[in-house]
C-alpha positions as CSV (number, residue, x, y, z in Angstrom):
1,X,99.4,-20.5,27.7
2,X,95.6,-20.3,27.3
3,X,93.2,-22.8,26.0
4,X,91.5,-20.1,23.9
5,X,92.8,-16.7,22.8
6,X,89.2,-15.7,22.2
7,X,88.7,-16.0,25.9
8,X,85.0,-16.9,25.3
9,X,84.7,-18.7,28.6
10,X,87.4,-16.9,30.6
11,X,86.0,-16.0,34.0
12,X,87.3,-12.4,34.0
13,X,85.5,-11.7,30.7
14,X,82.2,-12.9,32.1
15,X,82.4,-11.0,35.4
16,X,80.9,-7.8,36.6
17,X,84.3,-6.1,36.4
18,X,84.1,-4.8,39.9
19,X,86.9,-3.5,42.2
20,X,86.2,-2.8,45.9
21,X,88.1,-2.5,49.2
22,X,85.3,-4.0,51.3
23,X,86.6,-7.3,52.6
24,X,86.9,-8.9,56.0
25,X,90.6,-9.7,55.7
26,X,93.3,-7.0,55.5
27,X,95.3,-8.9,52.9
28,X,92.4,-8.8,50.5
29,X,91.8,-5.2,51.2
30,X,95.5,-4.4,50.5
31,X,95.5,-6.4,47.3
32,X,92.5,-4.6,45.9
33,X,93.9,-1.2,47.0
34,X,97.0,-2.1,44.9
35,X,94.6,-3.1,42.1
36,X,93.0,0.4,42.2
37,X,96.4,2.0,42.2
38,X,97.5,-0.1,39.2
39,X,94.3,0.8,37.3
40,X,94.7,4.5,37.9
41,X,98.3,4.4,36.6
42,X,97.5,2.0,33.8
43,X,98.3,4.5,31.1
44,X,101.9,4.3,32.4
45,X,102.0,0.8,33.7
46,X,100.8,-0.8,30.5
47,X,101.9,1.7,27.9
48,X,103.5,0.3,24.7
49,X,105.5,2.4,22.4
50,X,103.7,3.1,19.2
51,X,100.2,2.6,20.7
52,X,97.8,4.9,22.5
53,X,97.8,4.7,26.3
54,X,95.3,2.0,27.3
55,X,91.9,3.0,28.7
56,X,90.0,0.4,30.7
57,X,87.0,2.6,31.4
58,X,87.5,2.6,35.1
59,X,84.3,4.1,36.7
60,X,84.6,5.2,40.4
61,X,80.9,4.4,40.8
62,X,81.3,3.0,44.3
63,X,80.4,-0.2,46.2
64,X,77.8,-0.5,48.9
65,X,77.0,-3.4,51.2
66,X,73.7,-3.5,53.0
67,X,73.3,-5.4,56.3
68,X,70.2,-6.6,58.1
69,X,70.1,-7.1,61.8
70,X,71.5,-10.6,61.4
71,X,74.5,-9.4,59.5
72,X,75.2,-6.3,61.6
73,X,78.1,-7.8,63.7
74,X,79.9,-8.9,60.6
75,X,79.4,-5.5,58.9
76,X,80.9,-3.8,61.9
77,X,83.9,-6.1,62.1
78,X,84.5,-5.7,58.4
79,X,84.3,-1.9,58.7
80,X,86.8,-1.8,61.6
81,X,89.2,-3.9,59.6
82,X,88.7,-1.7,56.5
83,X,89.3,1.5,58.5
84,X,92.2,0.3,60.7
85,X,95.9,0.8,60.3
86,X,97.0,-2.8,60.5
87,X,100.7,-2.2,59.7
88,X,100.2,-3.0,56.1
89,X,101.9,-0.5,53.8
90,X,98.8,0.2,51.7
91,X,96.4,0.2,54.6
92,X,98.2,2.9,56.6
93,X,95.3,5.3,56.1
94,X,92.6,2.6,55.9
95,X,90.1,2.1,53.1
96,X,87.9,5.1,52.2
97,X,84.5,3.8,53.4
98,X,81.7,5.1,55.6
99,X,78.9,3.7,57.7
100,X,75.3,4.8,56.8
101,X,72.2,4.3,58.9
102,X,68.9,4.0,57.1
103,X,68.2,7.7,57.4
104,X,71.5,8.7,55.9
105,X,71.2,6.0,53.3
106,X,67.8,7.3,52.2
107,X,69.1,10.8,52.0
108,X,72.1,9.8,49.9
109,X,70.1,7.6,47.6
110,X,66.4,8.7,47.6
111,X,65.3,5.8,45.3
112,X,66.4,3.0,47.7
113,X,64.0,1.2,50.0
114,X,65.7,0.7,53.4
115,X,63.2,-1.9,54.8
116,X,65.2,-4.6,56.5
117,X,68.5,-2.6,56.4
118,X,70.1,-1.7,59.7
119,X,73.3,-0.2,58.3
120,X,75.4,0.0,55.1
121,X,79.0,0.4,54.2
122,X,79.6,2.8,51.3
123,X,82.9,3.2,49.5
124,X,82.9,5.7,46.6
125,X,86.5,6.7,46.1
126,X,88.7,4.3,44.2
127,X,85.9,1.6,44.0
128,X,83.7,0.8,41.1
129,X,84.1,-1.2,37.9
130,X,86.1,-1.4,34.7
131,X,86.2,-3.1,31.3
132,X,87.7,-6.6,31.7
133,X,88.3,-7.1,28.0
134,X,90.2,-3.8,27.7
135,X,92.2,-4.7,30.8
136,X,93.1,-8.2,29.5
137,X,94.1,-6.8,26.0
138,X,96.2,-4.1,27.5
139,X,98.0,-6.6,29.8
140,X,98.5,-9.0,27.0
141,X,99.9,-6.3,24.6
142,X,102.3,-5.1,27.3
143,X,103.5,-8.7,28.1
144,X,104.2,-9.4,24.4
145,X,106.1,-6.2,24.1
146,X,108.3,-7.3,27.0
147,X,109.0,-10.6,25.3
148,X,106.3,-13.0,26.5
149,X,105.3,-15.7,24.0
150,X,101.6,-16.3,24.0
151,X,100.4,-19.8,23.0
152,X,96.9,-21.2,22.4
153,X,96.5,-24.8,23.5
154,X,96.4,-27.1,26.4
155,X,98.9,-28.8,28.7
156,X,98.8,-32.5,28.1
157,X,101.3,-33.7,30.6
158,X,104.5,-32.9,32.5
159,X,107.9,-34.6,32.8
160,X,108.8,-34.8,36.5
161,X,112.3,-35.1,37.8
162,X,113.8,-35.4,41.2
163,X,111.6,-34.3,44.2
164,X,108.7,-34.2,41.8
165,X,109.9,-31.0,40.1
166,X,108.5,-30.2,36.6
167,X,111.3,-30.4,34.0
168,X,109.3,-30.2,30.8
169,X,105.8,-29.2,29.8
170,X,104.1,-31.0,26.9
171,X,101.4,-29.0,25.2
172,X,99.1,-29.3,22.2
173,X,98.5,-26.1,20.3
174,X,95.4,-25.6,18.3
175,X,95.3,-25.4,14.5
176,X,97.1,-22.6,12.7
177,X,97.2,-21.7,9.0
178,X,100.6,-23.4,8.6
179,X,100.4,-26.2,11.0
180,X,97.3,-28.3,10.3
181,X,94.8,-29.2,12.9
182,X,97.0,-29.8,15.9
183,X,100.7,-29.9,16.8
184,X,102.6,-30.8,19.9
185,X,105.3,-28.9,21.6
186,X,107.6,-29.4,24.6
187,X,108.9,-26.6,26.7
188,X,111.6,-26.9,29.4
189,X,110.5,-25.2,32.5
190,X,112.5,-23.9,35.5
191,X,109.2,-23.0,37.1
192,X,105.5,-23.2,36.2
193,X,102.8,-20.7,37.3
194,X,99.4,-22.3,37.7
195,X,97.0,-19.5,37.0
196,X,94.4,-21.7,35.2
197,X,91.5,-20.5,37.3
198,X,88.7,-23.0,37.7
199,X,90.7,-25.6,35.8
200,X,93.8,-25.3,38.1
201,X,93.1,-28.7,39.7
202,X,93.6,-30.4,36.3
203,X,97.3,-29.2,36.2
204,X,97.8,-30.6,39.7
205,X,96.3,-33.9,38.7
206,X,98.8,-34.1,35.9
207,X,101.5,-34.0,38.6
208,X,99.8,-36.6,40.7
209,X,98.2,-34.3,43.3
210,X,94.5,-34.8,43.6
211,X,93.3,-32.8,46.6
212,X,93.1,-29.3,45.1
213,X,90.0,-27.5,46.3
214,X,89.5,-25.0,43.4
215,X,86.5,-25.9,41.3
216,X,84.3,-24.2,38.7
217,X,81.1,-22.7,40.0
218,X,78.6,-21.3,37.6
219,X,77.3,-17.7,38.1
220,X,74.6,-16.1,35.9
221,X,74.4,-12.4,35.2
222,X,71.5,-10.4,33.7
223,X,71.2,-6.9,32.1
224,X,68.1,-4.8,32.3
225,X,67.0,-1.3,31.5
226,X,65.5,1.2,33.9
227,X,64.2,4.5,32.4
228,X,64.1,6.3,35.8
229,X,67.0,8.7,35.6
230,X,67.4,9.2,39.4
231,X,68.8,5.7,39.7
232,X,71.6,6.2,37.2
233,X,72.2,9.9,36.8
234,X,73.6,12.7,39.0
235,X,74.8,12.6,42.6
236,X,72.4,9.8,43.6
237,X,73.4,7.5,40.7
238,X,73.5,3.9,41.9
239,X,76.8,2.3,43.1
240,X,77.2,-1.4,43.0
241,X,74.7,-2.4,45.7
242,X,74.9,-5.8,47.5
243,X,71.7,-6.7,49.3
244,X,71.8,-8.6,52.6
245,X,70.9,-11.8,50.8
246,X,73.8,-11.4,48.3
247,X,71.9,-10.2,45.3
248,X,73.8,-7.3,43.7
249,X,73.2,-4.7,40.9
250,X,75.0,-1.8,39.4
251,X,74.5,0.7,36.6
252,X,76.3,0.2,33.3
253,X,77.1,3.3,31.2
254,X,74.9,6.4,31.3
255,X,71.6,5.3,29.6
256,X,69.7,3.3,32.2
257,X,71.3,-0.1,31.7
258,X,72.0,-2.2,34.8
259,X,73.6,-5.5,35.4
260,X,72.8,-7.9,38.3
261,X,73.6,-11.3,39.7
262,X,73.6,-13.6,42.7
263,X,75.6,-16.5,44.1
264,X,73.5,-19.6,45.0
265,X,73.3,-20.9,48.6
266,X,76.0,-23.5,49.4
267,X,73.6,-26.4,49.3
268,X,72.6,-25.4,45.7
269,X,76.0,-24.5,44.4
270,X,77.5,-27.4,42.4
271,X,80.8,-27.9,40.6
272,X,80.6,-27.1,36.9
273,X,81.0,-30.1,34.5
274,X,81.5,-28.5,31.1
275,X,81.7,-25.0,29.6
276,X,78.7,-25.9,27.5
277,X,76.5,-25.2,30.5
278,X,77.6,-21.6,30.4
279,X,75.6,-21.2,27.2
280,X,72.5,-21.4,29.4
281,X,72.2,-18.8,32.1
282,X,70.0,-19.8,35.0
283,X,66.9,-17.6,34.4
284,X,65.1,-19.2,37.3
285,X,67.6,-17.4,39.6
286,X,66.5,-14.1,38.2
287,X,62.8,-14.9,38.4
288,X,62.9,-16.4,41.9
289,X,65.7,-14.6,43.7
290,X,67.1,-11.6,41.9
291,X,64.1,-9.8,40.6
292,X,62.0,-10.0,43.8
293,X,65.0,-8.7,45.8
294,X,65.9,-5.7,43.5
295,X,62.2,-4.8,43.0
296,X,61.8,-4.7,46.8
297,X,64.9,-2.6,47.2
298,X,64.2,-0.2,44.3
299,X,60.6,0.5,43.3
300,X,61.7,1.6,39.9
301,X,62.9,-2.0,39.2
302,X,59.4,-3.5,39.5
303,X,58.6,-3.2,35.8
304,X,62.0,-4.1,34.3
305,X,62.7,-6.7,31.7
306,X,65.9,-8.6,31.0
307,X,67.6,-7.5,27.8
308,X,70.5,-9.9,27.9
309,X,72.1,-12.6,30.1
310,X,75.2,-14.6,30.3
311,X,77.0,-17.0,32.6
312,X,80.6,-17.7,33.7
313,X,82.6,-19.6,36.2
314,X,84.1,-18.5,39.5
315,X,87.4,-20.3,40.3
316,X,85.8,-21.2,43.6
317,X,88.0,-22.3,46.5
318,X,85.7,-24.7,48.3
319,X,87.9,-24.7,51.3
320,X,87.7,-21.1,52.5
321,X,86.7,-18.9,49.5
322,X,90.1,-17.2,49.5
323,X,92.9,-17.2,46.9
324,X,95.7,-19.7,46.9
325,X,99.1,-18.0,46.3
326,X,102.5,-19.6,46.6
327,X,104.4,-22.8,46.0
328,X,102.7,-26.2,46.0
329,X,104.3,-28.5,48.6
330,X,104.1,-31.6,46.3
331,X,105.4,-29.9,43.2
332,X,108.2,-27.6,44.4
333,X,108.5,-25.5,41.2
334,X,104.8,-25.0,40.6
335,X,103.6,-21.5,41.7
336,X,99.9,-21.2,42.5
337,X,97.7,-18.2,41.9
338,X,94.1,-19.2,41.7
339,X,90.9,-19.8,43.8
340,X,90.0,-16.2,44.1
341,X,86.3,-17.1,44.3
342,X,85.0,-14.0,42.4
343,X,87.5,-11.3,43.1
344,X,90.4,-12.5,40.9
345,X,90.1,-9.8,38.2
346,X,90.5,-6.9,40.7
347,X,93.3,-8.6,42.6
348,X,95.2,-9.8,39.5
349,X,97.8,-7.0,39.5
350,X,98.7,-7.7,43.1
351,X,98.6,-11.4,42.7
352,X,100.9,-11.2,39.6
353,X,103.3,-9.0,41.5
354,X,103.3,-11.3,44.5
355,X,104.1,-14.4,42.4
356,X,106.8,-12.5,40.4
357,X,108.5,-11.5,43.7
358,X,108.3,-15.0,45.0
359,X,110.0,-16.3,41.9
360,X,112.6,-13.6,41.7
361,X,113.4,-13.0,45.3
362,X,112.1,-16.1,47.1
363,X,109.8,-14.0,49.3
364,X,106.9,-11.5,49.1
365,X,108.0,-7.9,49.2
366,X,105.2,-5.5,48.3
367,X,102.3,-7.3,49.9
368,X,102.7,-10.2,52.4
369,X,100.6,-12.9,50.8
370,X,101.9,-15.7,53.0
371,X,98.5,-16.4,54.5
372,X,97.3,-17.4,51.1
373,X,99.7,-20.4,50.9
374,X,98.4,-23.9,50.2
375,X,99.7,-25.3,53.4
376,X,96.6,-24.0,55.2
377,X,94.5,-26.5,53.2
378,X,96.6,-29.4,54.3
379,X,96.6,-28.2,57.9
380,X,92.8,-27.7,57.8
381,X,93.3,-24.0,58.9
382,X,90.9,-22.0,56.8
383,X,91.6,-18.3,56.0
384,X,88.0,-17.3,55.7
385,X,86.9,-14.3,53.8
386,X,83.4,-13.0,54.8
387,X,83.0,-10.5,51.9
388,X,82.2,-12.9,49.1
389,X,79.7,-11.8,46.5
């Protein structure tokens, strides 16, 4: 069930499409390692008879986090976690990342200004970006081939039975050629998966639970062109670079196009009210924060001009910026998978597998996602992720 099969305002479609293994928590690293594995095998994983093997344009362009003196301790802790064998199956050899001091950084990327940078973590292998639209369509086609029924519409309310279990879902489906403007449908449900992203709390409210911390937070992105080939061509081509202040940029394609963005400071980051606001990217963020940062970091970016812009929502977990995965204690047959706070696309294969294992076997089997459970919110025990972009 999706409110729009055009996915105009879907968070994944409006994202940078990145995948990285540079997180502070081993569970997040392992989930993204699984995501990379899934992408590399996508021709097999999502192949449908009678169709060409899907291609999601996965570019192993790399990810690089820069740290100032103030962020050095966190960088070192994150690096140790990323390189360690924590006992997790996919982390047995650690993530493929390396530490670079300013001299090594300048040698690797001659176009970068290392002022204010004490060290960097660079991961090239298995990290980069891919096409969210191609990924979604490949996933959808495979699901339909396996018997999934895709509906366009909205959940209106639930019928709840004993112990607050959902017994029936009442939905309104949008107009179709044969059904007029709107029709209503009721579906019996043994279980419900709440993967509604930044609108997940609305489904909980329909069940009488009003303390869900996942909210829509607006993020604006901008595309620009840089004619200087050394920034996007050859061995020194730019990875996705995250500045110490959180501004990021990466190349797009092979013709000098770049995309960039930034997450506002907490005191300036407000819950979204309507998707209508996504039609108006925050250009002040580019002028006041993004452009000064990237122009300082890369001299070639001083004369750039924005060629396009857009905005989307993070499904932002205001509690600890980490995903919520598992059963809801108030609605015992509602499975939660949301609140990814900006890394949901890259972790969606692992999250989907985790939920399917929980439904089928009653426990996680491939990746232990138990620390993502909702009980931590009620217990006020945050599972904080430091690597949020």
